[in-house]
C-alpha positions as CSV (number, residue, x, y, z in Angstrom):
1,M,12.6,-35.3,54.4
2,K,15.1,-36.5,51.9
3,Y,12.7,-39.4,50.9
4,K,10.1,-36.8,50.4
5,G,12.3,-34.5,48.4
6,I,13.3,-37.6,46.3
7,T,9.5,-38.7,45.8
8,L,8.4,-35.0,45.0
9,L,11.4,-34.9,42.4
10,A,10.5,-38.4,40.9
11,L,6.7,-37.2,40.6
12,L,7.5,-34.0,38.9
13,A,9.9,-35.9,36.4
14,L,6.9,-38.0,35.6
15,V,4.4,-35.1,34.9
16,V,7.1,-33.5,32.6
17,A,7.6,-36.5,30.8
18,I,3.8,-37.1,30.5
19,F,2.7,-33.7,29.6
20,P,4.3,-32.8,26.2
21,T,3.3,-36.5,25.1
22,T,-0.4,-35.7,26.0
23,L,-0.2,-32.0,24.5
24,L,1.3,-33.7,21.2
25,A,-1.4,-36.2,21.0
26,Q,-3.9,-33.5,21.4
27,T,-2.4,-31.3,18.9
28,T,-2.2,-34.2,16.4
29,A,-5.7,-35.1,16.9
30,K,-6.7,-31.5,16.3
31,T,-4.7,-31.1,13.2
32,Y,-5.4,-34.4,11.6
33,P,-8.5,-35.7,12.9
34,S,-9.5,-39.3,11.6
35,G,-13.0,-39.9,13.2
36,I,-15.6,-41.1,11.4
37,N,-18.2,-37.9,11.4
38,W,-15.2,-35.9,10.4
39,R,-14.1,-38.3,7.4
40,E,-17.9,-38.3,6.3
41,V,-17.9,-34.7,6.2
42,R,-14.7,-34.2,4.3
43,Q,-15.9,-36.8,1.7
44,Q,-19.0,-34.8,1.2
45,R,-17.1,-31.5,0.8
46,R,-15.0,-33.3,-1.8
47,I,-17.9,-34.5,-3.9
48,R,-19.3,-31.0,-3.7
49,Q,-15.7,-29.6,-4.7
50,G,-15.8,-32.3,-7.8
51,E,-19.2,-30.8,-8.9
52,R,-18.1,-27.3,-8.7
53,S,-15.0,-27.7,-10.5
54,G,-16.3,-30.0,-13.1
55,A,-14.1,-33.1,-12.1
56,L,-17.4,-35.0,-11.5
57,T,-20.4,-35.2,-13.7
58,R,-24.0,-35.2,-12.1
59,R,-24.3,-38.7,-12.4
60,E,-21.0,-39.4,-10.8
61,A,-21.8,-37.0,-7.9
62,A,-25.3,-38.8,-7.4
63,R,-23.8,-42.4,-7.2
64,L,-21.3,-41.0,-4.8
65,E,-23.8,-39.3,-2.8
66,A,-25.8,-42.6,-2.7
67,R,-22.7,-44.4,-1.3
68,E,-22.3,-41.8,1.4
69,A,-26.2,-42.2,2.2
70,R,-25.6,-46.0,2.6
71,L,-22.8,-45.3,5.0
72,N,-25.1,-43.2,6.9
73,V,-27.5,-45.7,7.1
74,H,-25.0,-48.2,8.4
75,E,-23.6,-45.6,10.9
76,A,-27.1,-45.2,12.3
77,Y,-27.9,-48.8,12.6
78,A,-24.7,-49.8,14.2
79,R,-25.2,-46.8,16.9
80,R,-28.8,-48.0,17.9
81,S,-27.5,-49.8,20.8
82,G,-26.5,-46.9,22.8
83,G,-24.7,-44.4,20.6
84,R,-21.3,-45.9,20.8
85,L,-19.6,-48.1,18.0
86,T,-17.8,-51.3,19.1
87,A,-14.4,-51.9,17.8
88,A,-15.9,-54.3,15.0
89,E,-18.2,-51.8,13.8
90,R,-15.7,-48.7,13.7
91,R,-13.5,-50.9,11.7
92,R,-16.4,-51.9,9.3
93,L,-17.3,-48.5,8.8
94,Q,-13.8,-47.0,8.5
95,A,-13.5,-49.8,5.6
96,Q,-16.7,-48.4,4.0
97,L,-14.9,-45.1,4.4
98,N,-11.7,-46.0,2.8
99,R,-14.0,-47.6,-0.4
100,N,-15.9,-44.4,-0.8
101,N,-12.6,-42.0,-0.6
102,R,-11.1,-44.3,-3.5
103,A,-14.3,-44.1,-5.4
104,I,-14.4,-40.2,-5.2
105,S,-10.7,-40.1,-6.3
106,R,-11.2,-42.5,-9.3
107,Q,-14.3,-40.8,-10.5
108,K,-12.7,-37.0,-9.8
109,H,-9.6,-37.9,-11.9
110,D,-11.4,-40.0,-14.6
111,Q,-11.9,-38.2,-18.1
112,Q,-15.5,-37.7,-17.5
113,G,-15.3,-33.9,-16.3
114,R,-18.0,-31.4,-17.0
115,G,-14.8,-29.1,-17.7
116,T,-15.7,-25.7,-19.3
117,H,-19.2,-25.9,-19.1
118,T,-19.1,-25.6,-15.3
119,Q,-15.9,-23.7,-14.4
120,S,-14.0,-21.1,-16.3
121,I,-10.0,-21.5,-16.8
122,N,-9.3,-18.7,-13.9
123,E,-11.7,-20.7,-11.6
124,R,-9.9,-23.9,-12.1
125,Q,-6.6,-22.3,-11.8
126,S,-7.7,-20.7,-8.4
127,D,-9.1,-23.9,-7.5
128,Q,-5.8,-25.7,-8.2
129,Q,-3.7,-23.0,-6.2
130,K,-6.1,-23.9,-3.1
131,R,-5.2,-27.5,-3.6
132,I,-1.6,-26.9,-3.4
133,L,-1.9,-24.6,-0.5
134,Q,-4.0,-27.1,1.3
135,G,-1.3,-29.7,0.6
136,E,1.1,-27.6,2.0
137,H,-0.5,-26.8,5.2
138,N,-1.9,-30.4,5.9
139,G,1.9,-32.0,5.1
140,S,0.6,-34.0,2.3
141,L,2.9,-32.0,0.2
142,T,6.9,-31.3,0.6
143,E,8.1,-28.0,0.0
144,S,9.9,-29.2,-3.1
145,E,7.0,-30.9,-4.5
146,A,4.9,-27.5,-4.0
147,K,7.5,-25.5,-5.6
148,R,7.2,-27.9,-8.8
149,L,3.6,-27.6,-8.7
150,E,3.5,-24.1,-8.4
151,A,5.9,-23.7,-11.2
152,R,3.6,-26.1,-13.4
153,E,0.9,-23.2,-12.7
154,A,3.0,-20.5,-13.6
155,K,3.8,-21.7,-16.9
156,I,0.2,-22.3,-17.7
157,S,-0.8,-18.5,-16.5
158,V,2.0,-17.3,-18.9
159,N,0.4,-19.3,-21.6
160,E,-3.0,-18.0,-21.2
161,T,-1.7,-14.5,-21.0
162,Y,-0.1,-15.0,-24.6
163,A,-2.8,-16.7,-26.0
164,R,-5.0,-13.6,-24.6
165,Q,-3.0,-11.1,-26.4
166,S,-4.9,-11.5,-29.4
167,G,-7.7,-9.4,-27.9
168,G,-8.6,-10.8,-24.5
169,R,-10.6,-13.8,-25.5
170,F,-9.7,-17.6,-26.4
171,T,-10.2,-19.3,-29.4
172,P,-11.7,-22.8,-29.0
173,R,-8.5,-24.4,-29.9
174,E,-6.4,-22.0,-27.3
175,R,-9.1,-23.0,-24.8
176,R,-8.9,-26.7,-25.1
177,R,-4.9,-26.5,-24.9
178,V,-5.1,-24.3,-21.8
179,Q,-7.6,-26.8,-20.1
180,R,-5.7,-29.9,-21.2
181,K,-2.7,-28.2,-19.4
182,L,-4.8,-27.8,-16.6
183,N,-5.9,-31.3,-16.6
184,H,-2.4,-32.5,-16.7
185,S,-1.5,-30.3,-13.8
186,S,-4.5,-31.4,-11.8
187,R,-3.4,-34.9,-12.1
188,A,0.3,-34.1,-11.0
189,V,-1.2,-32.2,-7.7
190,Y,-3.2,-35.0,-7.2
191,R,-0.2,-37.5,-7.5
192,Q,2.0,-35.5,-5.4
193,K,-0.4,-35.4,-2.6
194,H,-1.1,-38.8,-2.4
195,D,2.3,-40.4,-2.8
196,Q,4.5,-41.2,0.4
197,Q,6.5,-38.4,0.5
198,T,5.0,-36.0,3.2
199,Q,6.7,-33.2,5.6
200,H,5.9,-35.2,8.6
């Protein structure tokens, strides 16, 4: 009887030790998915967002879409054997996704944006606010980084309000100045989100 009690306690301790670890692993997988399909979807979204925001020209977006299409072909070819990827195929596809990810970042942050022709200043401000909130949510921005970026955005809003006081419309010069500030702010958001300081 005493032996059974000790065995039961040991089993209970094992379950208690394993359960939180399993739960944490599941939570982490849900919060920060890194599967190939999820990464492909996320990269497609980033390309579309870049087109909408004017950070990507049509030609840049088409080149990036072609890279994504090649990746899809490689994945379909690798899955022909039975729907599952071998470890080597998975590594190869992940490496290709990494290269595509860097290409998207480079193209979105070069100086070939379509800028004012596709997105208004208010739309760009709203987009950058969303990027900051998303960075806070996924842990790629610390609280202090997010506050600094919010302060930059607030300064731009003050400058915009001041510029509009003359009658509600921007002169071309004022528009260029605010767009430059938004470009600087966009690069700052990108740098802070991709440095090594995270909340986790």
